[in-house]
Every structure is written in structure tokens, then in C-alpha cells.
C-alpha positions, 0 to 999 in steps of 0.5 A: 376375130384377129385384130390388125394390130395383133395380126401384124405382129404374129402373122405374115400377110395372107397369101394369094388364094390357092388357085390351081389350074381348072383341071387340077381342082378336083378334091379327090385328085388333090387328096390322093396325089398328096400322098402318092410316092412319086411326089417324094422322088428325087434327092432329099437332103433332109433324109440323107442327114437324118438320124433316128431318135427315141423321144421320151413321152413320160411314164415309160412311153417311147416315140420314134422320130428322125432328126435332120440337122443342117450340115453346111450352115447354121439352122434358122429354126427347128420344125417338128412335123406330125403325120396324119392317121396311119401315116408316118415320118415317111409319108409323102407330104411329110417328106415333101414339106420337110425337104422344102423347109430343110433346103431353106435352112431349118432343122427338121424333126419327123415325129411318129405317133405311137404305133405309126411308122416302124414303132409298134414295138416301142409301147405295149398299149394301142394308139388312140387319138386322145394320147396328147399328154405323151405326145406333148412330153415327147414334143417338148423333149424334141424342142430341147434338141436345139433349145436356142432355136425358135421352134415350130410345129406343122401337123397334117390331118389327125396330126393337125388335131394333135398340133392344135392341142399342143398349141394350147397352154398346158397347165400354164406352161407352153412348149419351150421356144414354140413360136407358131403352129401350122395345121393343114386340113386338121381333124376337128370332129372325129365322129363326123369325119369317120362317118364321111370316110365310111361313105367314100369307098376309096378312102374307107378302103385306104384307111382300113387297109393301113389300119388293119396292117398296123393291128396285125403288126401289133398282134404279132409283137404282143400276142399275149395282149392282142387277138384281132383275128375276129375283128379284121373282117370288118369293113366299116371304120366306125364299126371297127372303132367301136369293137376295138373300144369295147374290147381294149379300152375303158371308153364308153363307146365311140361317142365318148372316145371321139368327144375326148379329142373333138375340138369345139368352139370353146377349146381355144380360149387358152391358146398359148401360141399363134396358130395358122390353120389351112383348110379347104371348102372341098375337103372330102373328110373335114367339113369346112363348117367344123373349121369355122366353128373353132374361130374367135381367138386373136392368135388363131388364123383360119385360111379356108380355101375354095379348093385343095382337098384333104392335105392337097393344095398342090400347085403346080400340080402335082409337085408344087405345094401352095402351103409350103411357101406360106410356112416358110414365110411364117418361119422367116417372120418369126425368126426376124 
């Protein structure tokens, strides 16, 4: 549990509960609208001031990112954003949150995990959820873009899973300058969440469509390495995962693969930096019980809301966002 003494130093006061209008509380409405492009329409100074960069992930791995620096004032912090599975640096929730924080004086780095966004050509190997070492190396190099600024990480869904692992001490050496990690609807148990996705036709179709498009792109770029034609007819996420694992990895099946990045109750004894985790009771694909099970560290704060869906928390619906103000408050307290 978080003691009052520790919490007063590392966490701002808990925000008022997320309480959207009754008609906007449906979890699927919240989840789907969170990714709709209309929320990202309008002027975006963060994008206008962005430059693309290649971050070294070690061992020849290269990850694409976009770095937006303040033009008219000195930045107060550097914030790195990590998208969810089959999202990218241009996902709506990334653009929306990045714009919000950029307007409040932060420099922003929008990271693409391997094979996400327009980055399939950068590495021969396929993406998988266990690739924390290359991500940690790249994120450490991103922090080095502004070594004098306090550094923050915000991750969404699968990106939240990566962010939680980045918050752990890595051989006793946490990422330089890292002040706080915020995770929105983070993936905790990938096996359970894959089962839930397959039970929900809209979500299954959404992820499979984007995943298959990504696999086709990888095959086009590396035809000598990948032939996915016999797999692309599969319309079940778990089955496609199993087939890809058996054909192109050394994991011993789905269970072995998913266990490698499942976050259990004992995972966070080595937590190296404060973490705020935001989740919803009504998330269609991330059970709130999974989130509760990882508690028990004084540097880990769980904010589990009654409503919000998956990476939603939209209020006023659909353009406002409850967690963005909270992230801004966390940054303000840390930099003071």
C-alpha cells in the first residue's frame, strides 16, 4: 500500500473520479471513440514542430520516433509516449495527449515500437511483446536528447505494459532522469486479454485487420524471410498468434510467449520510479482484477475508475480527456 508520507512526495492528490455524462458511459463507446480520427482534427503544434529520428535499440535494432521541441519557450520536461498494439506515433490518443502536453510546455517524443507506424523496413525481425531490452535502450537514448530535462513516460494498452516494465530497475540502473511513469489501460495478462478480444467481434476484427496489414507489409519488404499467405485467412487472434509463434519464433507456444511479458503480483518489488496506473472497471479487454493483483508497492498508485472503457476516459465526450490533466499535474509536481 502507498503510505501517506511517500504519496505526498511523489503523487499529486488523487483527481476527482472520472464521471462522464450517463449517455457517454458505455465502455465500447469510450473505447472506440478514443481512437477515432475526428478527435485529432485541428491545429497540432506538436506535429508541426516534429522531426523524425531513429533511436538505437542496441544490437543493430533501430526504432522510429518523432521529436517535438518547444519553439517559443524553454521546455519544462521531456515526455515519451508509447502507443498500443498495432497503433503508432500517429494514433489518435497519442496525437491528442501529445498536443495537450506540448501546449503545456513539454517536449514530446512519440516512439514507434518495432514494426509499428512506417518502420517495418528498419529491422528484419518481427515485433513481439517481449522486446523490452531494445525498447529500454531506445528509450534511454530518447531521454538523452534532453539530458537536463526531467523525463516522463506515458504508455497506452500494450505500450502501458512496456512502460510498466521500463519503470523497473534494469540491473540497478533506471533510465536517466526518469521521474514518473503513467500507464493508461495497461495490458497485464496478454493471454486473458487475447481471449477477451476473440470473444468480441468488433475488437477482433479491428486488431486482426491492422495486424494482417502489418504482416503483409513485412512480407513485401523481406520476401526471403516471411511467407504469411497461408496464415492470413485465420480470423482468430489466438490461433494466428500460435501459428506465427510455431513458424517464426523459438517460444514454446502461446502460453510460454505470453508468460514472458505477463505482469504478476511479484513483478514490482524492484520498482525504480513512481508509477501511476489508470484503468477502468468496465474495460472490455483488460480485467480490473488483473490490475488490482499487481498492487502492493509504495511507488505504484492504482487509479481504477468505474467507467472509462479501454484507453477512453473521454469527458467532455468525445474531445475532452480526463487523464490528460492528471498527467499534466504529475509533471508539474515533479518539476517543482
